[in-house]
HTML snippet that shows the backbone in 3Dmol.js (N, CA, C, O; Angstrom):
<script src="https://3Dmol.org/build/3Dmol-min.js"></script>
<div id="view" style="width:600px;height:400px;position:relative"></div>
<script>
const pdb = `
ATOM      1  N   ASN A   1      10.495   5.140  -9.139  1.00  0.00           N
ATOM      2  CA  ASN A   1       9.583   4.044  -8.883  1.00  0.00           C
ATOM      3  C   ASN A   1       8.236   4.368  -9.523  1.00  0.00           C
ATOM      4  O   ASN A   1       7.770   5.503  -9.439  1.00  0.00           O
ATOM      5  N   LEU A   2       7.623   3.402 -10.147  1.00  0.00           N
ATOM      6  CA  LEU A   2       6.414   3.637 -10.924  1.00  0.00           C
ATOM      7  C   LEU A   2       5.168   3.886 -10.079  1.00  0.00           C
ATOM      8  O   LEU A   2       4.288   4.635 -10.501  1.00  0.00           O
ATOM      9  N   ILE A   3       5.072   3.279  -8.901  1.00  0.00           N
ATOM     10  CA  ILE A   3       3.861   3.393  -8.096  1.00  0.00           C
ATOM     11  C   ILE A   3       4.075   4.408  -6.988  1.00  0.00           C
ATOM     12  O   ILE A   3       5.070   4.354  -6.265  1.00  0.00           O
ATOM     13  N   SER A   4       3.129   5.337  -6.861  1.00  0.00           N
ATOM     14  CA  SER A   4       3.221   6.295  -5.768  1.00  0.00           C
ATOM     15  C   SER A   4       2.151   5.971  -4.731  1.00  0.00           C
ATOM     16  O   SER A   4       1.051   5.530  -5.062  1.00  0.00           O
ATOM     17  N   ILE A   5       2.505   6.202  -3.463  1.00  0.00           N
ATOM     18  CA  ILE A   5       1.559   6.064  -2.365  1.00  0.00           C
ATOM     19  C   ILE A   5       1.510   7.401  -1.629  1.00  0.00           C
ATOM     20  O   ILE A   5       2.543   8.031  -1.404  1.00  0.00           O
ATOM     21  N   PHE A   6       0.318   7.823  -1.262  1.00  0.00           N
ATOM     22  CA  PHE A   6       0.175   9.103  -0.570  1.00  0.00           C
ATOM     23  C   PHE A   6      -1.166   9.129   0.143  1.00  0.00           C
ATOM     24  O   PHE A   6      -2.050   8.358  -0.232  1.00  0.00           O
ATOM     25  N   PRO A   7      -1.367   9.964   1.142  1.00  0.00           N
ATOM     26  CA  PRO A   7      -0.324  10.722   1.844  1.00  0.00           C
ATOM     27  C   PRO A   7       0.483   9.802   2.747  1.00  0.00           C
ATOM     28  O   PRO A   7       0.016   8.733   3.139  1.00  0.00           O
ATOM     29  N   ASN A   8       1.658  10.214   3.063  1.00  0.00           N
ATOM     30  CA  ASN A   8       2.524   9.441   3.951  1.00  0.00           C
ATOM     31  C   ASN A   8       3.270  10.416   4.850  1.00  0.00           C
ATOM     32  O   ASN A   8       4.185  11.097   4.387  1.00  0.00           O
ATOM     33  N   PRO A   9       2.900  10.497   6.124  1.00  0.00           N
ATOM     34  CA  PRO A   9       2.019   9.608   6.890  1.00  0.00           C
ATOM     35  C   PRO A   9       0.539   9.866   6.587  1.00  0.00           C
ATOM     36  O   PRO A   9       0.172  10.900   6.029  1.00  0.00           O
ATOM     37  N   THR A  10      -0.295   8.897   6.971  1.00  0.00           N
ATOM     38  CA  THR A  10      -1.737   8.987   6.772  1.00  0.00           C
ATOM     39  C   THR A  10      -2.457   8.695   8.083  1.00  0.00           C
ATOM     40  O   THR A  10      -1.915   8.037   8.970  1.00  0.00           O
ATOM     41  N   SER A  11      -3.674   9.190   8.190  1.00  0.00           N
ATOM     42  CA  SER A  11      -4.464   8.893   9.379  1.00  0.00           C
ATOM     43  C   SER A  11      -5.787   8.225   9.024  1.00  0.00           C
ATOM     44  O   SER A  11      -6.570   7.903   9.918  1.00  0.00           O
ATOM     45  N   GLY A  12      -6.050   8.010   7.741  1.00  0.00           N
ATOM     46  CA  GLY A  12      -7.329   7.413   7.379  1.00  0.00           C
ATOM     47  C   GLY A  12      -7.369   6.690   6.053  1.00  0.00           C
ATOM     48  O   GLY A  12      -7.901   5.583   5.968  1.00  0.00           O
ATOM     49  N   GLU A  13      -6.814   7.296   5.013  1.00  0.00           N
ATOM     50  CA  GLU A  13      -6.849   6.692   3.693  1.00  0.00           C
ATOM     51  C   GLU A  13      -5.464   6.734   3.065  1.00  0.00           C
ATOM     52  O   GLU A  13      -4.700   7.681   3.253  1.00  0.00           O
ATOM     53  N   LEU A  14      -5.168   5.686   2.318  1.00  0.00           N
ATOM     54  CA  LEU A  14      -3.918   5.592   1.579  1.00  0.00           C
ATOM     55  C   LEU A  14      -4.289   5.437   0.112  1.00  0.00           C
ATOM     56  O   LEU A  14      -5.102   4.581  -0.239  1.00  0.00           O
ATOM     57  N   PHE A  15      -3.697   6.260  -0.744  1.00  0.00           N
ATOM     58  CA  PHE A  15      -3.976   6.210  -2.173  1.00  0.00           C
ATOM     59  C   PHE A  15      -2.781   5.616  -2.909  1.00  0.00           C
ATOM     60  O   PHE A  15      -1.633   5.975  -2.648  1.00  0.00           O
ATOM     61  N   LEU A  16      -3.067   4.706  -3.826  1.00  0.00           N
ATOM     62  CA  LEU A  16      -2.047   4.100  -4.686  1.00  0.00           C
ATOM     63  C   LEU A  16      -2.300   4.592  -6.101  1.00  0.00           C
ATOM     64  O   LEU A  16      -3.448   4.672  -6.540  1.00  0.00           O
ATOM     65  N   ASN A  17      -1.230   4.920  -6.816  1.00  0.00           N
ATOM     66  CA  ASN A  17      -1.362   5.420  -8.172  1.00  0.00           C
ATOM     67  C   ASN A  17      -0.287   4.781  -9.037  1.00  0.00           C
ATOM     68  O   ASN A  17       0.897   4.825  -8.705  1.00  0.00           O
ATOM     69  N   SER A  18      -0.708   4.187 -10.148  1.00  0.00           N
ATOM     70  CA  SER A  18       0.228   3.530 -11.060  1.00  0.00           C
ATOM     71  C   SER A  18      -0.134   3.830 -12.500  1.00  0.00           C
ATOM     72  O   SER A  18      -1.313   3.809 -12.854  1.00  0.00           O
ATOM     73  N   PRO A  19       0.862   4.112 -13.349  1.00  0.00           N
ATOM     74  CA  PRO A  19       0.592   4.311 -14.769  1.00  0.00           C
ATOM     75  C   PRO A  19       0.469   2.987 -15.541  1.00  0.00           C
ATOM     76  O   PRO A  19       0.139   2.984 -16.727  1.00  0.00           O
ATOM     77  N   LEU A  20       0.735   1.877 -14.868  1.00  0.00           N
ATOM     78  CA  LEU A  20       0.689   0.573 -15.536  1.00  0.00           C
ATOM     79  C   LEU A  20      -0.753   0.150 -15.794  1.00  0.00           C
ATOM     80  O   LEU A  20      -1.645   0.448 -14.999  1.00  0.00           O
ATOM     81  N   SER A  21      -0.975  -0.537 -16.893  1.00  0.00           N
ATOM     82  CA  SER A  21      -2.325  -1.014 -17.217  1.00  0.00           C
ATOM     83  C   SER A  21      -2.588  -2.408 -16.638  1.00  0.00           C
ATOM     84  O   SER A  21      -3.737  -2.843 -16.564  1.00  0.00           O
ATOM     85  N   GLU A  22      -1.536  -3.097 -16.235  1.00  0.00           N
ATOM     86  CA  GLU A  22      -1.732  -4.441 -15.693  1.00  0.00           C
ATOM     87  C   GLU A  22      -2.160  -4.391 -14.228  1.00  0.00           C
ATOM     88  O   GLU A  22      -1.913  -3.411 -13.526  1.00  0.00           O
ATOM     89  N   LYS A  23      -2.813  -5.477 -13.780  1.00  0.00           N
ATOM     90  CA  LYS A  23      -3.242  -5.547 -12.391  1.00  0.00           C
ATOM     91  C   LYS A  23      -2.043  -5.718 -11.468  1.00  0.00           C
ATOM     92  O   LYS A  23      -1.102  -6.453 -11.766  1.00  0.00           O
ATOM     93  N   ILE A  24      -2.105  -5.026 -10.348  1.00  0.00           N
ATOM     94  CA  ILE A  24      -1.036  -5.068  -9.358  1.00  0.00           C
ATOM     95  C   ILE A  24      -1.613  -5.653  -8.081  1.00  0.00           C
ATOM     96  O   ILE A  24      -2.622  -5.167  -7.570  1.00  0.00           O
ATOM     97  N   ASN A  25      -0.983  -6.683  -7.571  1.00  0.00           N
ATOM     98  CA  ASN A  25      -1.379  -7.271  -6.298  1.00  0.00           C
ATOM     99  C   ASN A  25      -0.639  -6.545  -5.188  1.00  0.00           C
ATOM    100  O   ASN A  25       0.548  -6.244  -5.316  1.00  0.00           O
ATOM    101  N   TYR A  26      -1.351  -6.261  -4.085  1.00  0.00           N
ATOM    102  CA  TYR A  26      -0.691  -5.603  -2.963  1.00  0.00           C
ATOM    103  C   TYR A  26      -0.997  -6.330  -1.662  1.00  0.00           C
ATOM    104  O   TYR A  26      -2.044  -6.958  -1.506  1.00  0.00           O
ATOM    105  N   SER A  27      -0.057  -6.228  -0.741  1.00  0.00           N
ATOM    106  CA  SER A  27      -0.212  -6.742   0.615  1.00  0.00           C
ATOM    107  C   SER A  27       0.290  -5.682   1.571  1.00  0.00           C
ATOM    108  O   SER A  27       1.371  -5.126   1.374  1.00  0.00           O
ATOM    109  N   ILE A  28      -0.484  -5.397   2.605  1.00  0.00           N
ATOM    110  CA  ILE A  28      -0.042  -4.497   3.663  1.00  0.00           C
ATOM    111  C   ILE A  28       0.406  -5.347   4.837  1.00  0.00           C
ATOM    112  O   ILE A  28      -0.326  -6.213   5.316  1.00  0.00           O
ATOM    113  N   LEU A  29       1.630  -5.081   5.292  1.00  0.00           N
ATOM    114  CA  LEU A  29       2.246  -5.862   6.362  1.00  0.00           C
ATOM    115  C   LEU A  29       2.552  -4.960   7.546  1.00  0.00           C
ATOM    116  O   LEU A  29       2.895  -3.790   7.379  1.00  0.00           O
ATOM    117  N   ASP A  30       2.422  -5.524   8.754  1.00  0.00           N
ATOM    118  CA  ASP A  30       2.831  -4.749   9.920  1.00  0.00           C
ATOM    119  C   ASP A  30       4.343  -4.870  10.099  1.00  0.00           C
ATOM    120  O   ASP A  30       5.017  -5.512   9.294  1.00  0.00           O
ATOM    121  N   ILE A  31       4.864  -4.263  11.136  1.00  0.00           N
ATOM    122  CA  ILE A  31       6.319  -4.208  11.349  1.00  0.00           C
ATOM    123  C   ILE A  31       6.926  -5.596  11.574  1.00  0.00           C
ATOM    124  O   ILE A  31       8.121  -5.788  11.355  1.00  0.00           O
ATOM    125  N   THR A  32       6.110  -6.565  12.010  1.00  0.00           N
ATOM    126  CA  THR A  32       6.608  -7.930  12.237  1.00  0.00           C
ATOM    127  C   THR A  32       6.526  -8.788  10.975  1.00  0.00           C
ATOM    128  O   THR A  32       6.981  -9.932  10.972  1.00  0.00           O
ATOM    129  N   GLY A  33       5.938  -8.232   9.887  1.00  0.00           N
ATOM    130  CA  GLY A  33       5.804  -8.984   8.650  1.00  0.00           C
ATOM    131  C   GLY A  33       4.480  -9.715   8.520  1.00  0.00           C
ATOM    132  O   GLY A  33       4.277 -10.444   7.549  1.00  0.00           O
ATOM    133  N   ARG A  34       3.574  -9.538   9.475  1.00  0.00           N
ATOM    134  CA  ARG A  34       2.260 -10.179   9.430  1.00  0.00           C
ATOM    135  C   ARG A  34       1.379  -9.444   8.426  1.00  0.00           C
ATOM    136  O   ARG A  34       1.285  -8.217   8.454  1.00  0.00           O
ATOM    137  N   GLU A  35       0.737 -10.197   7.542  1.00  0.00           N
ATOM    138  CA  GLU A  35      -0.128  -9.582   6.534  1.00  0.00           C
ATOM    139  C   GLU A  35      -1.422  -9.093   7.187  1.00  0.00           C
ATOM    140  O   GLU A  35      -2.104  -9.844   7.885  1.00  0.00           O
ATOM    141  N   ILE A  36      -1.741  -7.830   6.948  1.00  0.00           N
ATOM    142  CA  ILE A  36      -2.919  -7.188   7.521  1.00  0.00           C
ATOM    143  C   ILE A  36      -4.053  -7.123   6.499  1.00  0.00           C
ATOM    144  O   ILE A  36      -5.223  -7.307   6.835  1.00  0.00           O
ATOM    145  N   LEU A  37      -3.683  -6.860   5.255  1.00  0.00           N
ATOM    146  CA  LEU A  37      -4.667  -6.599   4.215  1.00  0.00           C
ATOM    147  C   LEU A  37      -4.061  -6.952   2.871  1.00  0.00           C
ATOM    148  O   LEU A  37      -2.856  -6.805   2.670  1.00  0.00           O
ATOM    149  N   ARG A  38      -4.901  -7.421   1.944  1.00  0.00           N
ATOM    150  CA  ARG A  38      -4.417  -7.693   0.589  1.00  0.00           C
ATOM    151  C   ARG A  38      -5.501  -7.363  -0.417  1.00  0.00           C
ATOM    152  O   ARG A  38      -6.686  -7.299  -0.089  1.00  0.00           O
ATOM    153  N   GLY A  39      -5.068  -7.157  -1.648  1.00  0.00           N
ATOM    154  CA  GLY A  39      -6.017  -6.860  -2.710  1.00  0.00           C
ATOM    155  C   GLY A  39      -5.290  -6.653  -4.019  1.00  0.00           C
ATOM    156  O   GLY A  39      -4.112  -6.989  -4.144  1.00  0.00           O
ATOM    157  N   GLU A  40      -5.990  -6.100  -4.996  1.00  0.00           N
ATOM    158  CA  GLU A  40      -5.387  -5.814  -6.289  1.00  0.00           C
ATOM    159  C   GLU A  40      -5.993  -4.533  -6.841  1.00  0.00           C
ATOM    160  O   GLU A  40      -7.095  -4.132  -6.468  1.00  0.00           O
ATOM    161  N   PHE A  41      -5.250  -3.907  -7.733  1.00  0.00           N
ATOM    162  CA  PHE A  41      -5.732  -2.683  -8.367  1.00  0.00           C
ATOM    163  C   PHE A  41      -5.044  -2.490  -9.707  1.00  0.00           C
ATOM    164  O   PHE A  41      -4.041  -3.131 -10.021  1.00  0.00           O
ATOM    165  N   SER A  42      -5.615  -1.591 -10.477  1.00  0.00           N
ATOM    166  CA  SER A  42      -5.029  -1.167 -11.734  1.00  0.00           C
ATOM    167  C   SER A  42      -5.307   0.318 -11.851  1.00  0.00           C
ATOM    168  O   SER A  42      -6.462   0.738 -11.776  1.00  0.00           O
ATOM    169  N   GLY A  43      -4.282   1.111 -12.030  1.00  0.00           N
ATOM    170  CA  GLY A  43      -4.463   2.559 -12.118  1.00  0.00           C
ATOM    171  C   GLY A  43      -4.428   3.221 -10.760  1.00  0.00           C
ATOM    172  O   GLY A  43      -3.356   3.571 -10.267  1.00  0.00           O
ATOM    173  N   ASN A  44      -5.599   3.399 -10.143  1.00  0.00           N
ATOM    174  CA  ASN A  44      -5.696   4.078  -8.850  1.00  0.00           C
ATOM    175  C   ASN A  44      -6.465   3.218  -7.854  1.00  0.00           C
ATOM    176  O   ASN A  44      -7.354   2.455  -8.231  1.00  0.00           O
ATOM    177  N   LYS A  45      -6.117   3.348  -6.598  1.00  0.00           N
ATOM    178  CA  LYS A  45      -6.790   2.590  -5.543  1.00  0.00           C
ATOM    179  C   LYS A  45      -6.790   3.416  -4.263  1.00  0.00           C
ATOM    180  O   LYS A  45      -5.783   4.034  -3.918  1.00  0.00           O
ATOM    181  N   LYS A  46      -7.913   3.426  -3.565  1.00  0.00           N
ATOM    182  CA  LYS A  46      -8.017   4.055  -2.250  1.00  0.00           C
ATOM    183  C   LYS A  46      -8.181   2.934  -1.227  1.00  0.00           C
ATOM    184  O   LYS A  46      -9.080   2.101  -1.346  1.00  0.00           O
ATOM    185  N   ILE A  47      -7.302   2.922  -0.218  1.00  0.00           N
ATOM    186  CA  ILE A  47      -7.353   1.902   0.827  1.00  0.00           C
ATOM    187  C   ILE A  47      -7.675   2.589   2.147  1.00  0.00           C
ATOM    188  O   ILE A  47      -7.016   3.554   2.534  1.00  0.00           O
ATOM    189  N   ASP A  48      -8.683   2.087   2.826  1.00  0.00           N
ATOM    190  CA  ASP A  48      -9.070   2.612   4.131  1.00  0.00           C
ATOM    191  C   ASP A  48      -8.165   1.974   5.191  1.00  0.00           C
ATOM    192  O   ASP A  48      -8.206   0.762   5.402  1.00  0.00           O
ATOM    193  N   VAL A  49      -7.352   2.800   5.852  1.00  0.00           N
ATOM    194  CA  VAL A  49      -6.459   2.301   6.908  1.00  0.00           C
ATOM    195  C   VAL A  49      -6.860   2.876   8.275  1.00  0.00           C
ATOM    196  O   VAL A  49      -6.070   2.863   9.219  1.00  0.00           O
ATOM    197  N   LEU A  50      -8.083   3.373   8.364  1.00  0.00           N
ATOM    198  CA  LEU A  50      -8.575   3.984   9.593  1.00  0.00           C
ATOM    199  C   LEU A  50      -8.555   3.013  10.774  1.00  0.00           C
ATOM    200  O   LEU A  50      -8.346   3.428  11.914  1.00  0.00           O
ATOM    201  N   ASN A  51      -8.770   1.735  10.508  1.00  0.00           N
ATOM    202  CA  ASN A  51      -8.818   0.740  11.586  1.00  0.00           C
ATOM    203  C   ASN A  51      -7.446   0.224  12.011  1.00  0.00           C
ATOM    204  O   ASN A  51      -7.350  -0.543  12.969  1.00  0.00           O
ATOM    205  N   LEU A  52      -6.391   0.629  11.321  1.00  0.00           N
ATOM    206  CA  LEU A  52      -5.055   0.177  11.699  1.00  0.00           C
ATOM    207  C   LEU A  52      -4.552   0.969  12.900  1.00  0.00           C
ATOM    208  O   LEU A  52      -4.850   2.156  13.036  1.00  0.00           O
ATOM    209  N   GLU A  53      -3.796   0.315  13.762  1.00  0.00           N
ATOM    210  CA  GLU A  53      -3.154   0.992  14.882  1.00  0.00           C
ATOM    211  C   GLU A  53      -2.100   1.960  14.347  1.00  0.00           C
ATOM    212  O   GLU A  53      -1.554   1.752  13.263  1.00  0.00           O
ATOM    213  N   ALA A  54      -1.820   3.004  15.099  1.00  0.00           N
ATOM    214  CA  ALA A  54      -0.755   3.921  14.711  1.00  0.00           C
ATOM    215  C   ALA A  54       0.569   3.150  14.676  1.00  0.00           C
ATOM    216  O   ALA A  54       0.834   2.324  15.549  1.00  0.00           O
ATOM    217  N   GLY A  55       1.386   3.421  13.678  1.00  0.00           N
ATOM    218  CA  GLY A  55       2.684   2.765  13.584  1.00  0.00           C
ATOM    219  C   GLY A  55       3.191   2.680  12.157  1.00  0.00           C
ATOM    220  O   GLY A  55       2.649   3.308  11.247  1.00  0.00           O
ATOM    221  N   THR A  56       4.237   1.895  11.980  1.00  0.00           N
ATOM    222  CA  THR A  56       4.895   1.716  10.687  1.00  0.00           C
ATOM    223  C   THR A  56       4.361   0.466  10.002  1.00  0.00           C
ATOM    224  O   THR A  56       4.212  -0.584  10.627  1.00  0.00           O
ATOM    225  N   TYR A  57       4.077   0.590   8.721  1.00  0.00           N
ATOM    226  CA  TYR A  57       3.588  -0.526   7.914  1.00  0.00           C
ATOM    227  C   TYR A  57       4.356  -0.554   6.597  1.00  0.00           C
ATOM    228  O   TYR A  57       4.982   0.428   6.199  1.00  0.00           O
ATOM    229  N   PHE A  58       4.293  -1.690   5.943  1.00  0.00           N
ATOM    230  CA  PHE A  58       4.911  -1.857   4.636  1.00  0.00           C
ATOM    231  C   PHE A  58       3.843  -2.282   3.650  1.00  0.00           C
ATOM    232  O   PHE A  58       2.916  -3.014   3.997  1.00  0.00           O
ATOM    233  N   ILE A  59       3.978  -1.817   2.416  1.00  0.00           N
ATOM    234  CA  ILE A  59       3.093  -2.283   1.357  1.00  0.00           C
ATOM    235  C   ILE A  59       3.950  -2.903   0.268  1.00  0.00           C
ATOM    236  O   ILE A  59       4.860  -2.270  -0.267  1.00  0.00           O
ATOM    237  N   LYS A  60       3.645  -4.142  -0.045  1.00  0.00           N
ATOM    238  CA  LYS A  60       4.354  -4.881  -1.090  1.00  0.00           C
ATOM    239  C   LYS A  60       3.424  -4.945  -2.293  1.00  0.00           C
ATOM    240  O   LYS A  60       2.284  -5.396  -2.185  1.00  0.00           O
ATOM    241  N   MET A  61       3.922  -4.487  -3.445  1.00  0.00           N
ATOM    242  CA  MET A  61       3.129  -4.476  -4.666  1.00  0.00           C
ATOM    243  C   MET A  61       3.874  -5.268  -5.727  1.00  0.00           C
ATOM    244  O   MET A  61       5.079  -5.091  -5.910  1.00  0.00           O
ATOM    245  N   GLU A  62       3.156  -6.143  -6.428  1.00  0.00           N
ATOM    246  CA  GLU A  62       3.830  -6.955  -7.446  1.00  0.00           C
ATOM    247  C   GLU A  62       2.930  -7.277  -8.622  1.00  0.00           C
ATOM    248  O   GLU A  62       1.714  -7.424  -8.499  1.00  0.00           O
ATOM    249  N   THR A  63       3.582  -7.379  -9.764  1.00  0.00           N
ATOM    250  CA  THR A  63       2.959  -7.848 -11.002  1.00  0.00           C
ATOM    251  C   THR A  63       3.921  -8.874 -11.574  1.00  0.00           C
ATOM    252  O   THR A  63       4.895  -9.257 -10.925  1.00  0.00           O
ATOM    253  N   GLY A  64       3.642  -9.313 -12.784  1.00  0.00           N
ATOM    254  CA  GLY A  64       4.559 -10.238 -13.434  1.00  0.00           C
ATOM    255  C   GLY A  64       5.889  -9.602 -13.783  1.00  0.00           C
ATOM    256  O   GLY A  64       6.871 -10.311 -14.004  1.00  0.00           O
ATOM    257  N   SER A  65       5.944  -8.263 -13.837  1.00  0.00           N
ATOM    258  CA  SER A  65       7.156  -7.595 -14.294  1.00  0.00           C
ATOM    259  C   SER A  65       7.968  -6.902 -13.202  1.00  0.00           C
ATOM    260  O   SER A  65       9.116  -6.532 -13.446  1.00  0.00           O
ATOM    261  N   PHE A  66       7.408  -6.712 -12.004  1.00  0.00           N
ATOM    262  CA  PHE A  66       8.200  -6.045 -10.967  1.00  0.00           C
ATOM    263  C   PHE A  66       7.621  -6.304  -9.580  1.00  0.00           C
ATOM    264  O   PHE A  66       6.479  -6.737  -9.429  1.00  0.00           O
ATOM    265  N   VAL A  67       8.444  -6.025  -8.579  1.00  0.00           N
ATOM    266  CA  VAL A  67       8.035  -6.042  -7.173  1.00  0.00           C
ATOM    267  C   VAL A  67       8.510  -4.737  -6.548  1.00  0.00           C
ATOM    268  O   VAL A  67       9.646  -4.316  -6.768  1.00  0.00           O
ATOM    269  N   SER A  68       7.645  -4.100  -5.772  1.00  0.00           N
ATOM    270  CA  SER A  68       7.993  -2.857  -5.102  1.00  0.00           C
ATOM    271  C   SER A  68       7.565  -2.944  -3.646  1.00  0.00           C
ATOM    272  O   SER A  68       6.463  -3.405  -3.348  1.00  0.00           O
ATOM    273  N   ASN A  69       8.424  -2.505  -2.740  1.00  0.00           N
ATOM    274  CA  ASN A  69       8.112  -2.452  -1.318  1.00  0.00           C
ATOM    275  C   ASN A  69       8.261  -1.014  -0.848  1.00  0.00           C
ATOM    276  O   ASN A  69       9.272  -0.367  -1.118  1.00  0.00           O
ATOM    277  N   LYS A  70       7.252  -0.519  -0.144  1.00  0.00           N
ATOM    278  CA  LYS A  70       7.311   0.845   0.385  1.00  0.00           C
ATOM    279  C   LYS A  70       6.865   0.843   1.833  1.00  0.00           C
ATOM    280  O   LYS A  70       6.072   0.004   2.260  1.00  0.00           O
ATOM    281  N   LYS A  71       7.389   1.794   2.571  1.00  0.00           N
ATOM    282  CA  LYS A  71       7.039   1.949   3.977  1.00  0.00           C
ATOM    283  C   LYS A  71       6.110   3.152   4.111  1.00  0.00           C
ATOM    284  O   LYS A  71       6.292   4.169   3.441  1.00  0.00           O
ATOM    285  N   PHE A  72       5.102   3.022   4.995  1.00  0.00           N
ATOM    286  CA  PHE A  72       4.254   4.175   5.291  1.00  0.00           C
ATOM    287  C   PHE A  72       3.896   4.177   6.769  1.00  0.00           C
ATOM    288  O   PHE A  72       3.980   3.154   7.448  1.00  0.00           O
ATOM    289  N   LEU A  73       3.498   5.339   7.251  1.00  0.00           N
ATOM    290  CA  LEU A  73       3.170   5.529   8.660  1.00  0.00           C
ATOM    291  C   LEU A  73       1.693   5.827   8.806  1.00  0.00           C
ATOM    292  O   LEU A  73       1.114   6.578   8.020  1.00  0.00           O
ATOM    293  N   VAL A  74       1.089   5.228   9.822  1.00  0.00           N
ATOM    294  CA  VAL A  74      -0.280   5.539  10.203  1.00  0.00           C
ATOM    295  C   VAL A  74      -0.214   6.319  11.496  1.00  0.00           C
ATOM    296  O   VAL A  74       0.391   5.875  12.471  1.00  0.00           O
ATOM    297  N   THR A  75      -0.842   7.491  11.503  1.00  0.00           N
ATOM    298  CA  THR A  75      -0.889   8.337  12.688  1.00  0.00           C
ATOM    299  C   THR A  75      -2.331   8.442  13.164  1.00  0.00           C
ATOM    300  O   THR A  75      -3.261   8.219  12.389  1.00  0.00           O
ATOM    301  N   LYS A  76      -2.517   8.775  14.417  1.00  0.00           N
ATOM    302  CA  LYS A  76      -3.872   8.942  14.981  1.00  0.00           C
ATOM    303  C   LYS A  76      -4.018  10.326  15.539  1.00  0.00           C
ATOM    304  O   LYS A  76      -5.078  10.672  16.060  1.00  0.00           O
TER     305      LYS A  76
END
`;
const viewer = $3Dmol.createViewer("view");
viewer.addModel(pdb, "pdb");
viewer.setStyle({}, {cartoon: {color: "spectrum"}});
viewer.zoomTo();
viewer.render();
</script>
């Protein structure tokens, strides 16, 4: 998979890293599928997840050429 997310689990910040030059749209969803946060990045992105409750979340990332879904954990 082209995009890496780390650290996983996280307690404060989530880093996204992509070798693609195109902009990538992302959405963070809770376990019920409710969108918590959205944005876009190219290359590297730091997302502050300190305000999220502890639990399982999903991040959906998409461009014109692909869609990627990953699961990550927030710990306190």
